[in-house]
C-alpha positions as CSV (number, residue, x, y, z in Angstrom):
1,M,185.9,-61.2,126.8
2,N,188.0,-60.9,129.9
3,A,186.9,-61.3,133.5
4,T,187.0,-57.5,134.2
5,T,184.6,-56.8,131.4
6,T,182.3,-59.6,132.5
7,T,182.3,-58.2,136.1
8,R,181.5,-54.7,134.8
9,R,178.6,-55.9,132.7
10,E,177.2,-57.9,135.6
11,A,177.4,-54.8,137.9
12,L,175.6,-52.7,135.2
13,R,173.0,-55.4,134.8
14,R,172.3,-55.5,138.5
15,G,172.2,-51.8,138.8
16,A,169.7,-51.6,135.9
17,L,167.5,-54.2,137.6
18,A,167.6,-52.2,140.8
19,L,166.5,-49.1,139.0
20,V,163.7,-50.8,137.3
21,A,162.5,-52.3,140.6
22,A,162.7,-48.9,142.3
23,G,160.6,-47.4,139.5
24,L,157.9,-50.0,139.6
25,P,154.5,-48.4,139.7
26,L,152.6,-48.7,143.0
27,G,150.2,-51.2,141.5
28,A,153.0,-53.6,140.7
29,R,154.5,-53.3,144.1
30,A,151.1,-53.7,145.7
31,Q,150.6,-57.0,143.9
32,E,153.8,-58.3,145.5
33,F,152.7,-57.3,149.0
34,P,153.4,-58.7,151.5
35,T,156.9,-60.2,151.3
36,K,157.8,-60.0,155.0
37,P,156.2,-60.0,158.4
38,I,153.8,-57.1,159.3
39,T,154.3,-55.3,162.6
40,V,151.2,-54.2,164.7
41,I,151.9,-51.6,167.3
42,L,149.7,-52.2,170.3
43,P,149.7,-49.1,172.5
44,F,148.9,-51.0,175.7
45,P,151.0,-53.3,178.0
46,P,151.1,-57.1,177.5
47,G,148.6,-59.3,179.3
48,G,145.4,-57.2,178.9
49,M,142.2,-57.6,177.0
50,M,143.5,-56.0,173.8
51,D,146.6,-58.1,173.8
52,A,144.5,-61.3,173.6
53,V,142.0,-59.9,171.1
54,V,144.5,-58.4,168.7
55,R,146.6,-61.6,168.8
56,A,143.6,-63.8,168.0
57,L,142.6,-61.6,165.1
58,T,146.0,-61.2,163.6
59,D,146.9,-64.9,164.0
60,A,143.9,-65.8,161.9
61,A,144.6,-62.9,159.4
62,S,148.1,-64.2,158.9
63,Q,146.7,-67.4,157.4
64,E,144.9,-65.3,154.8
65,I,147.7,-62.9,153.9
66,G,150.6,-65.4,154.0
67,Q,152.8,-63.5,156.4
68,P,152.9,-63.4,160.2
69,F,151.7,-60.3,162.1
70,V,154.2,-59.4,164.9
71,I,152.7,-57.6,167.9
72,M,154.9,-54.8,169.3
73,H,153.8,-53.3,172.7
74,R,154.5,-49.6,172.9
75,A,152.5,-48.3,175.9
76,G,152.4,-44.8,177.2
77,A,150.2,-41.7,177.6
78,G,147.1,-43.7,178.1
79,G,147.5,-45.6,174.8
80,V,148.5,-42.6,172.7
81,T,152.3,-43.0,172.4
82,G,152.4,-46.2,170.4
83,T,149.8,-45.2,167.8
84,A,151.2,-41.7,167.5
85,S,154.6,-43.1,166.7
86,L,153.2,-44.1,163.2
87,T,153.2,-40.4,162.3
88,T,157.0,-40.2,162.5
89,M,157.6,-43.1,160.1
90,G,156.9,-41.2,156.8
91,D,154.7,-42.6,154.2
92,A,153.3,-46.1,154.7
93,D,154.5,-49.3,153.0
94,G,151.9,-51.6,154.7
95,Y,154.4,-53.3,156.9
96,T,153.6,-51.3,160.1
97,L,150.1,-50.9,161.5
98,G,148.8,-49.6,164.8
99,I,145.7,-49.8,166.9
100,M,143.7,-46.6,166.9
101,H,141.2,-45.6,169.6
102,N,139.4,-42.4,170.5
103,T,142.0,-41.3,173.0
104,V,144.3,-40.7,170.1
105,I,141.7,-38.7,168.3
106,R,141.1,-36.6,171.4
107,Q,144.8,-36.0,172.2
108,P,145.3,-32.8,170.1
109,H,142.5,-31.1,172.1
110,M,144.3,-31.9,175.3
111,L,147.9,-31.3,174.5
112,K,149.9,-29.7,171.7
113,T,150.8,-32.4,169.2
114,A,152.9,-32.4,166.0
115,W,150.3,-34.6,164.3
116,D,146.6,-34.5,163.4
117,P,144.5,-37.7,163.6
118,R,142.4,-36.5,160.6
119,T,145.3,-36.3,158.2
120,D,148.4,-38.1,159.5
121,F,147.0,-41.7,159.5
122,S,145.7,-44.1,156.9
123,Y,142.6,-45.7,158.2
124,V,142.6,-49.4,157.3
125,Q,139.9,-51.4,159.1
126,G,137.6,-51.0,162.0
127,M,137.6,-53.8,164.5
128,A,135.2,-53.6,167.6
129,G,133.6,-51.3,170.1
130,L,134.4,-51.6,173.8
131,A,131.7,-51.9,176.4
132,T,132.6,-49.8,179.4
133,G,131.4,-50.9,182.8
134,I,131.3,-49.7,186.4
135,V,132.8,-52.7,188.2
136,V,133.6,-53.6,191.8
137,A,135.1,-56.6,193.5
138,A,132.7,-59.5,193.9
139,D,132.7,-59.1,197.7
140,A,132.4,-55.3,197.7
141,P,129.6,-53.8,199.8
142,W,127.9,-52.1,196.8
143,K,125.3,-54.1,195.0
144,T,124.0,-51.3,192.7
145,L,125.1,-48.1,191.2
146,A,122.8,-46.3,193.6
147,D,124.6,-47.9,196.5
148,L,127.9,-46.7,195.2
149,I,126.7,-43.1,194.6
150,A,125.2,-43.0,198.1
151,D,128.5,-44.1,199.7
152,A,130.4,-41.6,197.5
153,K,128.2,-38.8,198.8
154,A,128.8,-39.9,202.4
155,R,132.6,-40.1,201.9
156,P,133.6,-37.4,199.3
157,G,136.9,-38.2,197.6
158,Q,137.5,-41.4,199.6
159,L,136.4,-44.0,197.0
160,S,139.0,-44.7,194.3
161,W,138.0,-45.1,190.7
162,G,140.5,-46.6,188.2
163,N,140.9,-46.1,184.5
164,T,143.6,-47.0,182.0
165,G,145.3,-43.6,181.4
166,S,144.5,-40.2,182.7
167,N,142.8,-38.9,179.5
168,S,140.7,-41.8,178.3
169,A,137.0,-41.4,177.4
170,N,136.2,-43.7,180.3
171,R,138.0,-41.4,182.8
172,I,136.2,-38.4,181.4
173,Y,132.8,-40.2,181.6
174,G,133.6,-41.2,185.1
175,E,134.1,-37.6,186.0
176,R,130.9,-36.6,184.1
177,L,129.0,-39.2,186.2
178,A,130.5,-37.9,189.4
179,R,129.5,-34.3,188.5
180,A,126.0,-35.3,187.5
181,A,125.5,-37.3,190.7
182,G,127.0,-34.6,192.9
183,V,129.8,-36.8,194.2
184,K,133.6,-36.9,194.1
185,F,135.8,-39.9,193.4
186,N,139.5,-40.2,193.7
187,F,140.5,-41.0,190.1
188,V,143.5,-43.2,189.7
189,P,145.2,-43.8,186.3
190,Y,146.7,-47.2,185.5
191,K,149.0,-48.3,182.7
192,G,146.8,-51.1,181.5
193,G,143.7,-53.2,182.2
194,A,145.5,-56.2,183.8
195,E,147.2,-54.0,186.4
196,Q,143.9,-52.2,187.1
197,F,141.8,-55.3,187.6
198,T,144.5,-56.9,189.8
199,A,144.3,-53.9,192.1
200,L,140.5,-54.1,192.1
201,I,140.3,-57.8,193.0
202,G,143.0,-57.2,195.6
203,H,141.0,-54.4,197.2
204,H,143.6,-51.8,196.4
205,L,141.0,-50.1,194.2
206,D,137.3,-49.6,194.9
207,V,135.9,-49.1,191.4
208,S,136.9,-49.8,187.8
209,G,135.4,-47.7,185.0
210,D,136.9,-49.5,182.0
211,P,136.1,-52.3,179.5
212,G,137.4,-55.8,179.7
213,F,135.5,-57.0,182.7
214,G,133.6,-59.9,181.0
215,A,135.9,-62.8,181.7
216,M,136.3,-61.8,185.4
217,A,132.6,-61.2,185.9
218,I,131.9,-64.7,184.4
219,G,134.5,-66.1,186.8
220,G,132.8,-64.5,189.8
221,K,135.7,-62.2,190.6
222,V,134.0,-58.9,190.0
223,R,130.4,-57.5,190.1
224,V,129.1,-55.2,187.3
225,L,127.0,-52.4,188.7
226,A,126.1,-50.7,185.4
227,T,127.4,-50.2,181.9
228,F,128.0,-47.0,179.8
229,T,126.3,-48.7,176.8
230,E,123.2,-47.6,174.9
231,K,121.4,-50.8,175.8
232,R,121.9,-53.6,178.3
233,L,124.5,-56.2,177.2
234,A,123.1,-59.5,176.0
235,R,125.4,-61.4,178.4
236,W,124.3,-59.3,181.4
237,P,120.6,-58.6,181.0
238,Q,120.2,-58.0,184.7
239,V,122.8,-55.1,184.7
240,P,121.3,-51.7,184.0
241,T,122.9,-49.0,181.9
242,V,124.1,-45.8,183.4
243,K,121.6,-44.1,181.1
244,E,118.6,-45.9,182.5
245,S,119.9,-45.3,186.0
246,G,119.2,-41.6,185.4
247,Y,122.4,-40.3,183.9
248,D,122.4,-39.7,180.2
249,L,125.9,-40.9,179.5
250,V,126.9,-43.4,176.8
251,V,130.5,-44.1,175.9
252,Q,131.4,-44.9,172.3
253,S,134.8,-46.5,172.1
254,P,135.6,-48.2,168.8
255,L,139.1,-49.5,167.9
256,G,140.6,-50.4,164.6
257,F,143.8,-50.6,162.5
258,V,145.6,-47.7,161.0
259,A,148.9,-47.1,159.2
260,P,151.1,-44.2,158.5
261,K,149.7,-41.7,156.0
262,N,149.6,-42.3,152.2
263,L,149.1,-46.0,152.3
264,D,148.7,-47.4,148.7
265,P,144.9,-48.2,148.4
266,K,145.7,-51.6,146.9
267,V,147.9,-52.5,149.9
268,S,145.2,-51.2,152.2
269,A,142.6,-53.4,150.5
270,R,144.9,-56.5,150.9
271,L,145.3,-55.8,154.6
272,Q,141.6,-55.1,155.0
273,A,140.6,-58.4,153.3
274,A,142.9,-60.4,155.6
275,L,141.8,-58.6,158.8
276,R,138.1,-59.1,157.8
277,K,138.8,-62.8,157.3
278,G,140.5,-63.0,160.7
279,M,137.3,-61.6,162.3
280,D,135.5,-64.7,161.2
281,S,137.8,-67.0,163.2
282,P,136.3,-68.9,166.1
283,A,139.1,-67.9,168.5
284,Y,138.5,-64.2,167.8
285,Q,134.7,-64.6,168.0
286,R,135.0,-66.2,171.4
287,L,137.0,-63.3,172.8
288,V,134.6,-60.8,171.3
289,A,131.8,-62.5,173.3
290,D,133.9,-63.0,176.5
291,F,134.9,-59.3,176.6
292,D,131.4,-58.0,175.5
293,L,132.8,-56.3,172.4
294,A,130.5,-54.9,169.8
295,P,131.7,-55.9,166.3
296,W,132.6,-52.8,164.2
297,P,134.0,-54.1,160.9
298,V,133.8,-50.9,159.0
299,D,136.2,-50.3,156.0
300,G,138.9,-47.8,155.9
301,A,136.8,-45.0,154.3
302,A,134.0,-45.4,156.8
303,Y,136.6,-45.4,159.7
304,Q,138.2,-42.2,158.4
305,A,134.8,-40.5,158.2
306,Y,134.1,-41.6,161.8
307,A,137.4,-40.2,162.9
308,Q,136.7,-36.8,161.2
309,A,133.3,-36.6,163.0
310,Q,134.7,-37.9,166.3
311,Y,137.4,-35.2,166.3
312,V,134.6,-32.6,166.5
313,R,132.6,-34.5,169.1
314,E,135.7,-34.9,171.3
315,K,136.1,-31.1,171.4
316,Q,132.5,-30.6,172.3
317,M,132.7,-33.2,175.1
318,L,135.8,-31.5,176.6
319,D,134.2,-28.1,176.4
320,E,131.2,-29.5,178.2
321,I,133.3,-30.5,181.3
322,G,135.3,-27.2,181.2
323,F,138.6,-28.8,180.2
324,K,141.4,-26.4,179.5
325,P,144.3,-27.8,177.3
326,E,147.7,-27.9,178.9
């Protein structure tokens, strides 16, 4: 047997192995998953609440799944751009995840999109619900929500109200509160929570209407006037809800992990198990408490059912405030 024949046989053998590997059933490939790092697209800038929370969770989950999770920040459009980018990747292989939130579910009702949140994502694992607060600087003149509303009535459009993004649920609920109270705020969009709270503490912004205030409130940097939660938060029993203050407004704002569509159920289950394990870590639990998050560890099927129902609720909410899509 000469060298040329040996080389040809080796080439044929390698080609056959490649074909066999390519033809492996999904179940066999799922058993091998993962064999490389997993990217998590975080649709917000670095340094904010979600950066810390997602890092703590995925760092713990990496110990369970045997591969690191790599955070990739892809901010834009109020947190829509990064998550929506999953829909351009084709079918899922499990190596790219994104953080889903209700602004993404709402987006097709506000702008024409080439994707549908009901069908173009694989829902993997719910994570936590955000607690939205009405927050001012610690030395601001307003001690209660009633104080703030009274001042807003006296100075229409002069008090600034910040939110991350221009189309978030928190922004919409701020506008709904203003309408119900008969006042007008100057709504200011920010790229992320860190930028917004820096402006608030520096007195470049009067009011923040977003989550993520817990650590700064504990540190005495901000004062919480009210929360858009169903009940008072355990950490802040003295702070009333917007609802009990006379305005029937409650923000539901859960977040979770999604992948591009058509994720193999076995790969999804592997990811789900690792993420659930990560939720038990002390580091993650501390941040959940610090940021007043409500645990929401629903599985992928329950998360998808929520998204289907929320898609309808988002349309009803926008119709209520008379929103016209662009």
